[in-house]
C-alpha positions as CSV (number, residue, x, y, z in Angstrom):
1,M,62.9,82.8,97.2
2,V,64.4,84.5,100.2
3,D,67.9,85.8,100.5
4,A,70.0,84.6,103.4
5,I,72.3,87.3,104.8
6,S,75.5,86.4,106.6
7,T,78.6,88.2,107.9
8,V,82.0,86.9,106.9
9,K,85.1,87.7,108.8
10,T,88.1,88.5,106.6
11,P,91.7,89.5,107.5
12,Y,90.7,93.1,106.6
13,G,87.3,93.4,108.2
14,V,83.8,92.0,108.1
15,G,82.2,91.4,104.7
16,R,78.5,90.6,104.0
17,L,77.3,87.6,102.0
18,V,73.8,87.7,100.5
19,T,72.8,84.2,99.2
20,R,69.8,83.1,97.2
21,R,69.7,79.3,97.0
22,A,68.2,77.2,94.3
23,R,65.8,74.5,95.5
24,K,67.9,71.8,94.0
25,P,71.2,73.4,93.2
26,V,73.5,72.0,90.5
27,A,76.1,74.8,90.8
28,T,76.9,77.8,92.9
29,L,78.0,81.3,91.7
30,L,79.9,83.5,94.1
31,V,80.3,87.0,92.8
32,S,81.7,90.2,94.2
33,H,81.2,93.8,93.1
34,G,83.3,96.5,91.6
35,A,84.5,99.9,92.9
36,G,81.1,101.5,92.3
37,K,77.6,100.6,93.2
38,G,78.2,97.3,95.0
39,I,76.2,94.1,95.0
40,D,73.0,95.8,94.0
41,S,74.3,96.7,90.5
42,G,71.8,95.8,87.8
43,D,73.7,92.9,86.3
44,L,74.3,91.2,89.7
45,L,70.6,91.6,90.7
46,A,69.5,90.2,87.3
47,L,71.6,87.1,87.9
48,T,70.3,86.8,91.4
49,V,66.7,86.8,90.3
50,A,67.1,84.5,87.3
51,L,69.7,81.8,88.0
52,P,68.3,80.2,91.2
53,R,65.1,79.4,89.1
54,Q,67.4,77.4,86.9
55,G,69.2,75.5,89.6
56,I,72.1,77.9,90.2
57,S,72.5,79.3,93.6
58,V,73.9,82.9,93.7
59,A,75.9,84.4,96.5
60,R,76.8,88.1,96.3
61,F,79.8,89.1,98.5
62,E,80.1,92.7,99.7
63,Q,83.7,93.5,100.5
64,P,84.6,94.9,104.0
65,W,85.4,98.4,102.6
66,K,81.9,98.7,101.2
67,V,80.3,97.3,104.3
68,A,82.2,99.9,106.4
69,G,80.8,102.7,104.2
70,R,84.1,103.8,102.7
71,R,83.9,105.4,99.3
72,I,87.3,104.2,98.0
73,A,88.0,100.5,97.3
74,S,90.7,98.8,99.3
75,P,93.8,97.4,97.6
76,P,93.6,94.3,95.3
77,A,95.2,91.9,97.9
78,T,92.4,92.7,100.4
79,L,89.7,92.0,97.8
80,D,91.3,88.6,97.1
81,A,91.4,87.8,100.8
82,G,87.8,88.8,101.2
83,L,86.6,86.6,98.3
84,V,88.6,83.7,99.5
85,A,87.2,84.1,103.0
86,A,83.6,84.1,101.6
87,A,84.3,81.0,99.5
88,N,85.7,79.1,102.5
89,W,82.8,80.2,104.7
90,M,80.3,78.8,102.2
91,R,81.8,75.3,101.8
92,V,79.5,74.5,98.9
93,R,78.9,70.9,97.8
94,T,78.1,71.8,94.2
95,P,80.6,73.0,91.6
96,L,81.7,76.6,92.5
97,V,82.0,79.3,90.0
98,V,83.8,82.4,91.3
99,G,83.2,85.7,89.6
100,G,82.5,89.4,89.9
101,R,82.2,92.6,88.0
102,S,85.1,95.0,87.1
103,A,87.5,95.0,90.1
104,G,85.6,91.9,91.4
105,A,86.2,90.2,88.1
106,R,89.9,90.8,88.4
107,S,89.9,89.4,91.9
108,A,87.9,86.3,90.8
109,C,90.5,85.6,88.1
110,R,93.3,85.8,90.6
111,V,91.9,83.4,93.1
112,A,89.8,81.0,91.0
113,R,92.5,78.3,90.7
114,S,93.6,78.4,94.3
115,L,90.0,78.0,95.4
116,G,89.5,74.9,93.2
117,A,86.7,76.7,91.4
118,S,85.1,74.9,88.4
119,G,84.9,78.2,86.5
120,C,85.3,82.0,86.6
121,L,82.8,84.7,85.5
122,A,84.3,88.1,84.6
123,L,81.6,90.7,84.1
124,A,82.9,94.0,82.6
125,F,86.5,92.9,83.0
126,P,88.7,96.0,83.0
127,L,91.3,95.1,80.4
128,H,93.0,98.4,81.0
129,P,92.4,101.9,82.5
130,P,90.3,104.1,80.2
131,G,92.5,105.6,77.5
132,Q,95.5,103.5,78.5
133,P,95.5,100.3,76.5
134,E,99.2,99.9,77.1
135,K,98.5,99.0,80.7
136,S,97.0,95.7,79.9
137,R,95.5,93.4,82.6
138,V,94.9,90.5,80.2
139,E,97.5,88.4,82.0
140,E,95.1,88.1,85.0
141,L,92.5,86.5,82.6
142,R,95.3,84.2,81.3
143,E,96.2,83.1,84.8
144,A,92.7,82.1,85.9
145,K,93.5,78.6,84.5
146,V,89.8,77.5,84.7
147,P,87.0,77.9,82.1
148,T,86.2,81.6,82.1
149,L,83.4,83.7,80.6
150,V,84.0,87.4,79.9
151,V,80.8,89.4,79.4
152,Q,81.7,92.8,78.0
153,G,79.8,95.9,76.9
154,E,80.3,96.9,73.3
155,R,81.3,100.4,74.4
156,D,83.3,99.6,77.5
157,A,85.9,102.3,78.0
158,F,88.0,99.9,80.1
159,G,88.4,97.6,77.1
160,A,86.1,96.9,74.2
161,P,85.3,93.3,73.2
162,E,87.6,93.4,70.1
163,E,90.6,94.2,72.4
164,L,90.3,90.9,74.2
165,P,92.7,88.4,72.6
166,E,91.9,84.8,72.0
167,L,92.8,82.9,75.2
168,P,92.6,79.2,76.1
169,D,89.4,78.4,78.0
170,V,88.1,82.0,77.8
171,D,84.7,82.6,76.1
172,L,83.4,86.1,75.3
173,A,79.8,87.4,75.3
174,V,79.0,90.9,74.1
175,V,76.2,93.2,75.2
176,P,75.4,95.5,72.2
177,G,75.7,99.2,72.9
178,A,76.5,98.8,76.6
179,D,79.2,100.6,78.6
180,H,81.2,99.4,81.5
181,G,78.2,99.3,83.7
182,F,76.1,97.6,81.0
183,R,74.1,100.8,80.6
184,V,72.7,101.4,77.2
185,A,71.4,104.6,75.6
186,K,67.7,105.0,74.9
187,S,68.5,105.1,71.2
188,G,70.8,102.1,71.4
189,P,70.3,98.7,69.7
190,V,68.8,97.1,72.9
191,S,66.8,98.4,75.9
192,Q,68.2,98.3,79.4
193,V,66.0,95.3,80.2
194,E,67.2,93.5,77.1
195,A,70.9,94.3,78.0
196,H,70.5,92.6,81.4
197,E,68.6,89.7,79.8
198,I,71.6,89.2,77.5
199,V,73.9,89.1,80.5
200,V,71.7,86.5,82.2
201,E,71.2,84.3,79.1
202,S,74.9,84.4,78.2
203,V,75.9,83.4,81.8
204,L,73.3,80.6,82.0
205,E,74.2,79.1,78.7
206,W,77.9,79.1,79.6
207,L,77.2,77.6,83.1
208,V,75.1,74.8,81.6
209,R,77.6,74.0,78.9
210,E,80.9,74.4,80.7
211,I,80.1,73.7,84.4
212,V,76.9,71.7,84.8
213,G,77.5,69.7,81.6
214,A,81.1,68.9,82.7
215,R,80.1,67.1,85.9
């Protein structure tokens, strides 16, 4: 499968959309990155390789600040505008799941309902800044108002799985021994390859159950 690369104009600059289409898509996953590595993070790449083989097209959106080569992420409102612009540019005919990792996950939760998305994928959702659990962002998850999957590392300093309260329409998958980037120690309970496999398997199972099966 070959990636299609497109530019997307947003109110805050030009973003980049890298899409790998399934042969006969039954759903489309649009994901954006966090404030770190970008759309080439291990978890997003793992989803891009695996899901199209199962009928799920994957589009990774690179925000304008990253395309421009800036090192600091732009404000949340600009991330939301970028994700909305990417979704509108795509005009998919299959059920759309909007998602992302870290800051991208927060953005996805904020715009999912307004986009008419069938679901929301929150990879490494930052429940709070490290060491500051009182600054909770759980309300953003609550306000997604669509079926949502949170995939969280067991050792995530931005919020461990046990810190996530039970919320309507929110499922949780845990990656053993993983940190915020889903990185695992060599002596951990799973290997790095296995950690990414857990992410993929959790997302695929949820997509089939909650999105494709609900059609």
